[in-house]
N, C-alpha and C positions, 0 to 999 in steps of 0.2 A: 504494500500500500504506500502511495506517495506520501512524502513528508509534508507536514503543515497544511493539511486539507482544511478548507473552510466550508463548513456545512451549516445548514440552517433548519430549524424546526419552525414552521410558520402556520400555527393553528388559527382557525377562525373561532373567536370566542363566542360561540352561539349556545353554550351550555357546558355541561361537564366534559372533561377530556375522556373520550371513549377508548376502548382497548386498542382499536386499530391505530388511533393517533398516538397512544402511548408506545406502541411497538415502533412506529416511525421515529418518535423522539429517541427511543433507546438505540436504534440502529445508527442514527446520526451521531448520538453521543459517543457510542463505541468507536465509530470511525474517527471522530475528533480526538478522542483520548489515545487511540492506537497510533495515530499519525503525528501526535504532539501538535495538533492543529487547533481550530477554534470552533466551538459550538455556539452558533448565533441564534438567539431567540427573537423571533419577529412575530408580532401579533397582527394578523390580517383583519383589522377591525374597521374596514370601510363600510360595512353594514352597521350604521350607527344605531339602529333600533335594537338589534339583537346583541351588538357588541357592548354590553353594559360593563361597568367596573366590576360588578359582582361576577360576571362570567369570566372576565380576565383573571380575577382573583382565584376562581376555581381551577383554571389552567395552571397557574403558578403553584397553587397548593398541591395539585396532583404531581407536578414535576418534582417539587421538593420532597414529597412523600416517597416518590420513587428514587430519590437521591440522584437525580439527573441534573447536575449543576450546569449552568450556562456561563459562557465566557464573555458574551456581549449581549446587551439588551436588558430587558425586553424593549425592542423598538416598536413603535406604533406606526402601522402603515398609513393610517389616516393623517398623522402628523407630518408625513412626508409628501403631502399633496403638492407643495411647491416644486419639488423635484420631479414629480410626475408631470406637472404642467409644463415644466421646461422641456421634458422629453417629447410631449405632444407637439409643442411649438416647433421644436427642431425637426421632427418628422414631417410636419406640414411644410416648413420652410424649405426643406431639402427635397420635397416632392415625393416622399415616401408615404404620405398620408394626405387626405383631402376631406373637405367639409361636404356633408351630404344631409340636407334638411336639418342643419344645425349640429348634427352629430359628426364625429370625426372617424373616418375609416382608414385602415391601413391598406395600401395597395399590395395585393398578392399577385405575383407573376402568373400570367396565364398558362405558361408552360413549365415543365420541369417538376421537381419534387423537393421536399425537405426530408432529409434522411436523419433519423435519430439513432445514434449509436448507443443503444441502451445496454448498460453493464449486465443487466439480468436477462433482458429479452433479445439481445442481439440487435441486428439492424432492422429498424422499423421505418417503412417508407410512407410518406404522406404526399400524394399527388396534389399539385397546386390546383389542378382543374376541379378538385373536390372541395377546395377551401375558398369560400366567397371572400370578397373584401370585407373584413370584419370590423365592427365598431370598437374603437379603443377609448373613446370619450363620449359622454352624453352631451346633449345640447347645452346643458348648463356648465360644461367644461370639466365635470367630474370624471376621473379616469375609471375605466373598467378594470376588472381583475387582471387580465393578462398583461395589460400595459403596466400596471402598478408592480406586479411581480417581476416582470422583466427589468424594469428600472431599478428596483430594489436589489435584485440579484447582482446586477452590474455594479451598482454603487457600493455594495457590501463586499464585493470581490469573492462571491460564492464560487467555489471551484467544483462542487458536486451537489446536485440536487437529488436527494433520496426521499421519495414520497410514494403514496399509494398509486396503484395501477389506474384508479379512477381519474387521475390527472393526466394520463398519457395523451388524451386528445387535446389537452391544452398545450402540450410541449411544442408542436410545430409552430403554433401561433407565437409562443414566447420566443422561439428561436428566430422567427422572421422579424420580430420587433428588435431583438438584440442585434441582429446583423444590420438592420436598417439604422440602428444607433451607432454602428461601427464597433460593436463589442463582440468578443468571442463568447459563445454560449458555454455554460458549464457542462460537465459530464452528468448525464442523467441515469437514474436507476429507479425503476418503478416496481414497487413491492407487490406481491400477490395480495389479493383481497382476503379478508377473513370470513370464513363460513362457520356455522354451527355444526354440530355432529350430524344434523339432518341434511347437510349439503346446501342449506339456504343461507343467504347473506346474514351475517351475525347481527342480532338484534336483542332487545331486552328479554324476549321470550326465551333466549338461551341461557339466561342467568345474569350474572353481574356484567353490566354493559359498560360501566365507566370505572375509572381508577378509584373514585370515591366509593363506588359500590364494593369494589374489591377490599378496600381498607375497612369499610364498615362490616364486611362479612368475616373479617378476622384473618386475612391473608398477610403474610410478611412481605415487605418490599423486596427483600433479596430473593424470595421465592418467585414473586411476580416477575422480576427482571429475568430470572433464569427461564421461566416458562415463556414469556413473551419473545425472548431471543430465539426459541426453538420453533416459533410459528413462521415457518418458511425457510429457516436456516438450520443447518446441522454441520457439526464438525466432522463427524464420521457416522457410521451406521448404528452405533450403539451408545455412545456417551450421552447421558441426559442431564447430569448434574455438573454445573460449572460455577465456580466462584466468579464474582464480578471481575476480578483480576484476570482470570482465565478467559472470560468472554472478551475482554479488551485485547488480549494477546491473540486470540484465535479467530475472531470474527472476520469474515470477508464477504463482500457483496457478490463475488463470483460464485459462492456456494449457496446463494439464495435461490429458491425455486421459483419458477414462473407460475406454478399451479397454486390455486387457492389453498390457504392453510386452514386447519380446523381448530377452532377454539373450543376446548372441551373442559368445562369447569370441573368435572370429576377428575380429570388428569391433573388439573391444577391443585385440587384438594389433596390428591395423593402426594404430589411434589411438595406442597406446603407442609404436610405431615412430616415428611423427611426432614425438612428444614427445622421444624419445631423440635423434633427429637434430637437434632444436633446441637441445639442451643444449650449452654450451661444452665442448669436450673435457676441459678441466681439471675441470669439475664432474662430468662423467660418470666420469672417472677416480677422483675422490674417492669417489663413491658405490660404485663397483666395488671399490676397494681396501678400503673399510670393510666391504663385504659379504663379500669373499673373504678378508679378513685378510692381504692381500699388499701389497707396495709396488712401485714401479717399473713400473706397468702402462701408463703414458701412451702410449708408442710403439705398443704393441699396440692400445690403445683407439682411437687416432686412425685406424687403418686398418680396424678392425672396425666402427666406429660406423655406417657407412652401411648395413651388412647386418643390423644388429641390430633386433629388434622387442621383445625383453625383455632385462632385465639378465642373465638366465640364458643368453641366446644367446651372450654374450661368451665364456664358457668353452668352449662347443661350437665356436665359430668360431676362437678364438685361443689356446686352452690350449697348443698346440704352440709358440707363440712365447715362452711362459714356462718351459716344461719339456718334455722329450721325451715323446711320447705313444706308447702301444702301437700297433702296426700293425693296421689293419682288414684282416683276411685277405681278405674279399670284395672290398674295394677294390683290394688288391694283385693279386689274381688277374684282376680285370677290366682293369686298366690295364697291368700289367707284362707284356705279351705282344706278339707280332708286331713285334719290333725295338725295343720300348720301352727296354730296357737300353742299346742302342747310342745311341739318341737322347738318353738321359739322360747317357751318357758325353760326348757332344758338347756338351751343355748345360753340363756341369761344366767342361769346358775353357774355354768362353766366360766362365763366371762367375769362373773363377780369374783371368782377366786383365782383367775389367771395371774401368775406372777413371773416375771415383771410384765407390765401391760404393754408389750410391744408386739409387732406383727408375728414374730416367731412363736411366742408363747400363746398368742391368740389362735394361731393356726393349729398348734398342738391341741389346745383345749377344744376347739370346734371339731377337729377331726376325730377326737375321742367320742364326742357326742354322735357323730355320724356312724362310727363303728358300733357304739352301744345300741343305737336305735336300729341299725341294720338298714339304713335308707341311703339313697343317693346323696352326694354332697349338696346338690342344688336344693334338695328338700329341706335342708337346714339353712343354707346360706341365703336363699332368696327371701324367706320370711325376715331374716335379719336385715337384708338390704332394703326391703320395703319399710321396715320399722324405722330404720335410721335415716333413709334418704327420701322416703315418700314414693319412690318408684322402683323400677327394676333394672336401671342402668346406673353404674357407678364405677369408679376405679376398683382395684382389687379389694375384696371384702375384708381381708385381714388388715391390710394397710389402712383402709378407710376407718375401721373400728379403732385402730391404734391412734390415728390422727385425731379422731373425734374425742378420744379419751374415755376412761372408764365411766366417770360420773355421767357425762352427757349420753353415752351409749346406753347405759342402763336406764336412764330417765326416758329416753325415746322408746326403748323396748317396753318399759312399763306402760307408757301411754298407748302403745299398740295393743298390749295385752288387755288393757281396760276397754279399748274400743272393741276388741274381738269378743269380750265377755258381755258387752252391752246388748 
């Protein structure tokens, strides 16, 4: 990869930053970091009604959460209108553009073609006969998208434009404008579109559609970066986990596929679970305590970590270790039948005398009850789980009881036995 590449991420701030935009930002960021170049952030905010300060803030918030730092910007395209106007005036003065019913159109040659040397797609030819003289400025003088983009890319010295394949049709128009302005076009690379597992264009129905959705769902930024990098790119046939440093070192546009990539949230959950289990328990605790606004979670985090796939899973798994939870009536009715209260009473007696009250001693005490009663382990453990957690899902039962402590465990079992007797 060439040294000192200047790339740009140029989102339209019309809402949250979606997954496809986040991948585009990531690929540009990786190129800039690998080449010791510059990652330029440019906000294409010429749609003043939708480009609100709140929407711009959402884009910046998403990039910061993904830890994709920019070297220049954020530049406002709308604030660069004087430069766009200069470009329009020059094109008209030099005969490359003309007025038509108040609007300004670029003259497109009648013959020949504009050839895009796309890094990903190879040579793409656009016949001039199929491109009408297109409008570059409205009758009020305001520039249209292709003119503004071409002028901005020229002024900012952008060497490589890496963006979604939906922009490919804009590329010959931007090249024609740049050449008319006497500028060399950048190198282009158009990324494959993202589809859902059903093969249709990615949308909200496929799950988390924006970066903020992913954050709210409990994904880790480092896992999201890893997963987004693999949506269209691969280093080899088998490697799936990359540190960010490895992505910077190994990423290349030449290995990006032309075919649409599939965003599968179940695959992301699996990958995120791997990252969660790799975190030191202290670091996972710090993130969860910050997220939940609570302290003292580390004992619960240590026993829930193995079963978690997202940060949100922690509260579902282990909330009962932090504070009593309401009973799940369906779980109660399913488990607390056919002698379950009596098995729970015997388990309570064993737990009351277990010494020391740690996971190992608790396991020994409860296995003795299982053996004595001649039942399956779950016939003893599930009534305990329902009694202490309110439901049928928890971290390991021995570890859960140990973290909860003898006094609180026995108190919850007693409440369950009272309810069963009522």
